[in-house]
N, C-alpha and C positions, 0 to 999 in steps of 0.2 A: 490272548492279548499280545501284540508285538512289543518286544522289549525296547525301552528307550535308553540308548547307549550313546557314548561319546562319538561313535561313528556317524551318528545322525546330525551332529552339530556341524553346520557349514561355516567355514571361516573364509570371509571375503578378503583377499589380499589386495594391497595397494589401493588402486582407484576403483576396483570392482564394486565396492560398496556404493559408490556414487552412481555408477551405471545401473545398479540394481534398484536403488531407491532415490532417483534424482530429485523427487519432490521434497525430500528432507533438506536438500541443500539449496535449491533454487525456487522452491515454492510450487512449481507446476511444470508440466511438459508442453503447455500451450504457448501462446504468443508472449505472455508475460514472462514465463520462465526463459524463453528463448532470448528475449531482450535483456534479461538479467545477466546473461553471460557477458554482454557488452559492458554493463555497469561494473562488473567485477574487475575487468581489466582496466577500464577507464579510471576507477577509483585508485588503482595503484599509481597511475600517473598524477592524479590530483593530490595524493598523499605526498608525492615528491614536491608538488607546488606548495603545500602547507608547510613542508620542511624548509622551503626557501631555495629549492634547487631546480625548479621547472616553471617556465613562463609560457610554454606552448605545448599543445597536444594536437596531433593530426589524426583524424578518423576518416577512413575511406571505406565506403560500401562498394565492394568490387563487383564487376560484371559477372564473375564466375560464382557468386553467391557467398564468398568469404568476406570477412571484415578485417581491416587492418587498423591497429591503434598504435601510434608512435608517440612516446613522450620524450621530452628533452631534459630528463632528470639525470641522476648520477649513473644510471645503468645498473642492472642487477649484477651482483658480484659473480665473477667467472672463475675465481680461484677454487681449489679443491676444498670441499667442506671438511672440517676437522674430525667429525665423527662418522659421516656417511662415506667419505673417501671418493666422492664423485664431484663434478663441478657444481658449485652452489646453485647456479641457475637451474640445473636439472633437479636439484632437491626442491627448489621453490615450485617448479611446474609439475612435479610427479609425486610429491609426498604431502598428505594432508597435514594441516596445522604446522606448516613450515613457512616462516616469513619474518621480516624485520619488524612487524607490528608489535611483537612481544617485547622489544627492547626499547626503552625510553631514550637510549643514546642514539638510536637511529631515527625514530619518529616521536617527537614530543606529543603530537596529537595525530590521530588516524581515524579514518572512517571504517577501515577494515579491521574487525575486532578479533577474528578467529584464525586468520592465516590459511583459509581454505579456498579463497577465490580463484587464484590462478590455476591451481591443480584441479579444481572442479571443472573449470572451463575446458581444460585439456582432456579430462575424463569423458566429457560429453561431446567431444569433437571427433570427426573422422581424420582430420589433419590439423596440426598446429606447427607453426614455425616461430621461433624466437630469435631475434637478432639483438645483440648487445654491442653498443658503441662505447668503447672505454680505452683510455690511454693510447689513442691514435689507431686502434685496431677494431675490426668488426668480427665478432664471434657469432656463430649460428648453431642452433640446435633444432632438430625436427622430431616430430612425434606422429604416430598414426594409430587409428583404431582405439581411441580411449586412453592415450597417454603413453604408448609404448615407444621408447626412443629409437630412432632410425639412423642417427648420426654416430659414426665411429669416432671414438676418442683417440687423441694422439698423446701418448704418455700420460693418460688420465685426464687430459684437458680438452676443451672444445677446439676444433680447428679454426684458424684465422682465415676468413674468407675475403677480407678486403681491408683497406686502410681508410682512415678519416683524420680530420684535424684533431688535435688533443682537446680543443674546445668543444668539439662535437661529441656529446655524450648522450646516453639515453637507452631506451628499450623499445623495440618494435615487436608486436605480437600480431600474427595473422592466424585466424582459425576458421574452421568450417564445421558448423553444428551437425551432429549425427542425425540423419533423417529417420533412422530406426528408433530413435528415442523421442524426438519432438514431433508433435502433431503437424507443425509447419516449420520449415527452415527459411521462410521468406521474411527478412527483416523489413520493418516499416520505416521509411525515411522520416515520416512526420513524428513518430514516437522518439526516434533518436534525436531529431532536431529539438523537440520539446525538452528532453532531458538535458541536452547540451546548453540550451538557453538558461534553464534553471541553474545548472552548474556554473555558468558564467556569472549569474547574479550572486551566487553564494561564494564565489572565489574571485573577488575583484582583482583585476590585473592579469588574469589568466586568459590567454587566447586559445580558443577551441576552433580548429578548422575542420569543417565537415564537407567531404566531397562524395557525391553520389554518382558513381561511374555509369550506373544504369540510366539515369535521367540526364546526365551531363551537367549537373548543377554543383555549385560550390558556395558554401555559406560560412562566414566568419562570425563567431560569437565572442564578444568582448564587452565587459561592463566595467567601466572605470569607477562608477559610483556604487557598484555592488547591490546590496539589499535595498538601498534607497531607490534605485531604479526598479527593483523587483516590486516594491510597494506601489510605485507609479503604474507598473504594468497591470497588477491585480486590480487596482482602482479603476483604471481605464476600461478593463474588461468587464467589471461589475457594473459600470455606469453606461456601457455601450447601448443597451436596449432599455434602460430604466428611464422613467419619466420624473421630472421635477427633482432630480437628485443633484445637489450642489456640494462642492468641496468647501470645507471650513478653513482649510490651510492652503496657502498658495503653492506650497511644495511639501513633500514629506520631510519630517524631522528625522535627522540621523544622529545617533548617539553611539559612541564607542568608548571603551575603557577596559582596564584590567583590575581584577581583584584576586590577589594571590597568584596562582598559576592559571587562572581562568580568564580567557579573553571574551568580552561581551560586546555584542553589536545589537542595536535595536533601531528599527526604522518604523515610523508610523505616520498615518494621516487620519483625518476625520471627514465624514460626509454627514449630511443632515438626515440620515436614515435611522431606523431602529434595529439595525443588524450589526453584529460584530464579526470580525474574522481575524483570528490570531494564528499564524503559522510559525511553528517552532522547529529549530534545527540544532542538533548537537554534532559537532565535527562534520557538518554539512549533511548529516542523515536527517531526514524528515521525521521528527518525533511527533507522530500524528496524535498520540494520546496526551501530549504535553508533558506534565510532570513538574518537577521542582523548578525548572527554569521559568515556566509560565506562571507558576504560583508566585515566584519572586517578582515578576513583572506586574502581575495584577495587584499584589499587595502594595507595591510602591506607587502605582498609578492611582489606586483608590485613596491612599493616604495623602498623597500630594494634592490631588484635585479637590478633596474635601477641605484641605487646609486653605487652598486658594479661594474656594467658594466662600469661606467665612471671612477671609481677609478682604474680599471684594464686596462683601455684603449681599451676595446672592443667597447665601444661607444665613438666616437670622439665628440669634442665640437659642431661641426656643425650638428651632427646626431640628429634626433628626438628620443625621448624615445621609448623603446620597448612597444608595446601594451601588456596589461594584458594577452590576449589570447596567444600571442607568448611565454610569460614567463611560462604560465601554460601548454603548449604543452608537453606531456610526464609525466605530474604530476599525481600521485596517492596519494590522501590524505584523512585523516579522521580528522574532527574537532568535538570535543565532549566537551560540557560544562555542568556544573551542576548549575542550576539557581533556586533561592528560589521562584520566582514567574513568570514562563514563560507565555508569552502572544502570542497566535498564531493568525494569520490572514489568509485571503484567504478563498475561498469557501471550500477547502478540509481540512482546519485547520492544514496544515502541513508546514507552513511557519512562522518562528519565527519573532516577531515584536519588541521585546525589544531593544531600542536604546542602553542601557547600555551593552548589549551583544556584539554589534559591537565594542565599545571602549575597552571592556575587552579583546576580542580576539586580536584586533590590538595591544594593549599594551603588552600583554604577549608574543605573537608570535614575534613581532618586536624585543623586547629585547633579547629573548632567541635565535632566529635564527641568530641574529647578532653575539652573543657570540659563536655560533657553527661554522659559516662560517669563522670567524676570525681565527679559529684554523684549518680549513679544506679548504684552498684556492684552492687546485687542484680539489676537488669535486665541488666546486663552479664554477670554470672555465669550467668544463665539462658541467654543466647545462647551463651556459651562452652561450657556443659555440652551444649547441643544440638550444637555443633560437634564436641565430643569423641565424642558418639554417632555422628555422621556419619563421623568419622575411623575409628572402630573398625569400623563397618559396611562402610566402603569397603575396609579392610584385609582383613576376613574374606571379603568377596565377590570380592576381586581374584583369589584362586587359582582359584575356580570360573569366573570370567569369563575369565581368561587361558587356562584349559584349553579353553574353547569357542572363543575367538578363534583359538587355534592351529589348531583344526580347519578354519578358513576357508582356511588355506594348502593344505589337502588336498581342498577341494571340487572335484569334477570338473565343470567348466562345459561341457565339450565336448558332452555329450549335449543340452544345452539352448541354449547360446549359439552363435549363428552370428556369429563375430567378423569384424572387417574386417582387411585386410592392412596398412594404414598403422599406424605406431607413433607418429605425431605426434598427441598429444591435442587440440591446437588445431584439427585438421581432422577429428577423429573424432566420431561421434555414435552413440548406442545407442537403438534403438526398443524400448520395453517394450510388448508387445502381449498381448491376452488370447487364450489357447488356441492349440493347434498348427495349427488350420486357418488362422486369420488369419496366424499366424506363417509358415506355408508360403508364402502369397501375398506377404507382405512380403519374405521371403527371396529369392523369385524376382525381385521388382521392384527391389530395392535396388541401390545402387552398392556393390559388394563391397569396394572399396578403402577407403571412408570410413564406411560405414554398417553397424553391427552390429545384430543382432536378438535379443531375449531374450523368448521366449514364456513366459507364466505359466500354470500349470495350476490353474485355479480362482482363488478370491479369497485374497489374503494375509491374515495375522492382523491383526485390529484392535489396533493397538499402544497405543492410548490407555490410560493408567494401567497398562500391563503392564511388568514388570521386564525389564531388558535380557537377563538370563539366559534368560527364557522366549522372548523374541523371537528369540534367536540359534539356537534349535533348530528354527525354522520353515524348511523346506527352500527355499521360494521366496525368503525374505528372505536366507538364507545365500548362495544363488546370486547374488542381486543384489549383495550386499556384495562377494563374491569377484570378480564381473565388473567392478565399478567400480574396485576396486583401491586405494581410499583409506581403508579401515578404517572403524571406527565407535567412538562413545563417546570415551574419553580417547585412543584410538589414531588418531582421525580426522586425516587429513592431506590437505587438498584439493590440495596440489601433486602428489600421486600419482594423482589422478583420471585415468583412461585416456580418458575421453570428455568433451569440453567442452560437449556438448549431450546431456542425458538427456531423451528425448521419450516422453511417455506417449501411446500410440495405442490408443484403445478404441472400441467401437461406440457409435453415437448412441442408446443405449437406457438403461433403468434400471440393468441390470447393468454396463454400461460406465461409467456415471457413478459407481456404487458402487465399482468397482475403482479408478477415478481418485482418488476420495476417500480410500480406504484407503492408496494409494501416497503421496499428498500428506501424509496424517497421519504416515506413517512418516518421510518426509523431514523434515517440520517438527519432529517431536519428537526424532529421533535423528541427523539429518544436516542441521541447519538451514542450515549454510554453503552447501550446494548451492543452496538457494533464495535466500539473501542475496547470493550471488555471481552470480546470474543464469544458473545452469546447467540449470535444470529448465524444460521446455516441455510444452505440450500440443499434439499434432498435431491439426489441424482438417480432417478429411476432409469433402468436400462432402456436403450433404444431398440435393441435387437435380442431375440432369443434364437440361437442357432443349434440345430441338431446336426451332428456330424458322426462319421464312421470312424471307429477305432479298431485296429487290428490287434487281436490277442494271439496267444501261442497256438490256440486250436480253432478259434472262430472269431468272426467279426461282430462287434457290438455297436450300439448307438449310445452316444452321450450328448448331453446338452450343456450349453454355456451361455451366459448372459454377457452381452457387449454393450458398452455405455455410449459409444459414439461411432461415427464413420471411420475415424482413425483406427480404432480397435478392430473394426470389421475388416478394413483393408489389411491390417497387420495379420489378422487371423487367416485371411485368404492367402497371403504371401507365404505363410508357414506350410502351405500345401495340404490343408485338411480337405477331406471330401465332404462337402456340405450336402446333407440330405434334405433339410428344410430350413427356411429362414423366415422368422416372423418379426415384423416391425411394429412396435408399440407407439401409437401416437397419443394415447391418453391412459391415465391410471385405471380407467374403467375397463380397459381391455385385458387387465390382469385379474386373476382370481385372488382370493385372500391369501392362499398359500404362497403364490408367486410374489405377491406384494410384500409379504413378511420376509421371504427369503432374500429378495433383492433390495428392498428399500427401507424396511423397518427394523430388521434384526441388527442390533448393534455389532454383532460378530461378523456380518457379511455385507452390510450396506456401505454405500459410499456417500459421504457428506462433504460439501464444500463450505468451508468456513468463510464468512464474509468479512473482509478486512479492508482497510484503507491504507495504501502505501504512500499516497501523495495527497495531502489535504487541499492544495491549490487546485490540482487537476480534478479531484472529486467534486469540489464546489463548482468549478467551471462547467464540467460535463453535466452535473445535475441541473444547473440553471439552464444549460443549453437544451437538453432533451426534454425537460419537464416544464420549462417556462413558456411564456406566451408568444415570444418572438419566433416567427416562422422562418424567415430567410436564413439566419445562421444555422438553425436546426436542419434545414434542407441541405445546406452546403456540407454540413458534417456528415449527414447520411450518404450523400453522393460520394464524398471522399472515402468513407469507410466501406461502401458497397463493393468496391473492387477486391476487398479482402474476404468478403462473405462467401459462405458455402450455401447455395440455395437448395431447398428441398422441393423439387417440382415433379 
């Protein structure tokens, strides 16, 4: 046996760790990770805005494929760093966990929490240029091939390359993503524009100029009313293709206030529907799992509305209080706070845990919304009447729904579900596969102790806009709910989930993609906690198996490797390997049990993609767009996105 010694431990110096494992820092090397580079630099400028030093940021998508981001803040310090002995700006852009976000004297609140953003972008770029305007001078530093400085220092300082007025301060960053790391280095203008529009809503008074040199367009994003306008935008989008939907308030209600060191903003409106949408932000980060700030908002809203319902006689003395869900039906709200020390919890780090955030939102909202409704009783009455309709509809539907839910206890899963022997949810996982054929192969290949298999016969119901009662009579959905064991709707209890990994495993074709989308729509609309708590995954079977020649000391041999997408295949070819045979898998049935175990089921070697939500507004809009009944907007979306698609013909 070969000895395991210190010589076998690889130490990755500087930014090499980022280049070796980029997914740890930006999530992925696909389009989402590519655009994350922009957000990292953009957030630095927005932090300057939050600190009160920047009112404009310019973003330019350049013709040569680079992107330029210029803020008008204070400018990154250019003096020599006291411990590193090099210009501070170079420390910020070449050393991980270096930045002003750790000092409350520099940033009272910040969206960047770890000080890795700027240096990570540099590490994943072929070229980067940083210009700092400060004290009437322009300083410039340049880097190549993953953050290696190319500018010679003059007496330890960056050279001055120009002059500016003393009032003109800020930082300009230009970078070019590394095509050997990313699957694509083509930025999408619509993704950038959507993010800038949201940022303008969340940072009222900040001007964001976006210039696309490729298309010759220029757009200015500026929102004087901030999240109040954001609520109007969300409401308009949700009502665009809906029928008989009416607003209960003439315009969104906007509330702001401070409790301790926490600044609170809430904007909300109501429609006459039975759906709610609450989007929450902490230091302008989309806290998709909510947390304490949302709990504080819900508690205050429920308490205040029940108080008014009794004062106005809508609820009699003998009546029970309205349930919070009845009160929130028809609600569209944004809760945004600025917190000096946010603490996130949960596997996906998108749930706020600070207890003081709960009391701060409760205090500010309760006081201000009471002041508003005391002056607008008729608007309040319209909301409470809608709440009463929701209450009555829920009571009437409870009997029918409960009768169907009771049937779940009698669902026979034995004919479909191949369960696992372990009863420990934390080590158990369930594979949802399409069809009995693929299901049979997976059942043969799996680890019977920890891996369960549930084959689906055909496509499940498209649940978008469908009532729960209709959904619960679908056999495939009933079997899934019974297999998971955690219930659905008001009876959902994630602590009863029998499998801590729910893995969607479908073929790499159009039907497989459609089935995955239907399943994700079901989870998102009726079991969102599964996604929010990081329990849902997509299995990633390889697309190719390649046999290639390897030259040894005395003879040549053949080796095999599995590749998961076209990007990996192209990269493999560029490495100069002599390919002897190439097999493309279009379905799970094309692999035998041993291959399926090695590539897709074995926890030591498989690749899983965890399903997560980074933007609740976008997730809701896209789900409604793609899975709803309105055809024209869906067609427009597909036509727009088609130019970025890679077709398999």
